[in-house]
N, C-alpha and C positions, 0 to 999 in steps of 0.2 A: 465523435466524444467518447472516450473510454471509460470503461466501468471500473472502479475502484473498491477495494477493500482494504480494511486494517485488520492486523494479526491480533487477536484477542491474547496470545501469548506474550508475556513479557520478557524478550530474549536478553540474555546479558550483553551487554556493549551495545544492543541496537535498539532497545526498548520496543515498543508497539510500531511495526513496520507498515507502513502503506504500499499496495500492491497494485499494478495495474492487471487487471484479470486476463486482458489479451496479450499480455507479453510473454507469456510462456515461461515464467520464472521458475528456476529450480529451488528457490526458498520459499515459494508460494505454500501457506499453510493448507492441510486439508479443509474442506468446506466445514466442518464443523467448529473450527478455529478461525473462520472468516466471518468479521462483522460487514457486511456491505455498506458502504457509505456513497453509492450513487454514482452518477455519471458527471464527470467533471471535465472542463475544457484544458485544464493543465495540471501538473504537480503541485504546485502553490495552492492552488484551491481545494485538490484534493487533501493534501496535509491540514490546511485550516480546517477542513470539516472534520478530520479524525482528531483535531484537538480538542474537538468538544467532548468525546468519547476517553481519549487518553491524552494528557499534556506533554508525554515524552515522545508522540507519534511523530515519525519521520518517514521520508522518503526512501524506500527500497534501492540501494544502488545498483543492485542486480537488474531489476527491472528497467530501471532509468536508462542503464547501458544496452539492453535488449532494444528496447524502443528507439533508442537514437540510433542505433545500427540498421534499423529497418529502413 
């Protein structure tokens, strides 16, 4: 089960993105801007948890592509 975080930065067009910390994403924020949201079995569950902090949270498309390609 991967560990996820949500970006504390509200990025234009993307909002607060949820990242898989194991995906090696190029958009992963520096640790200061990462809000850990725990281990989750899938993206849907991780985004649901992120919505507790940021209503505009969404899955990072870059992370999802990297994980799917693995």
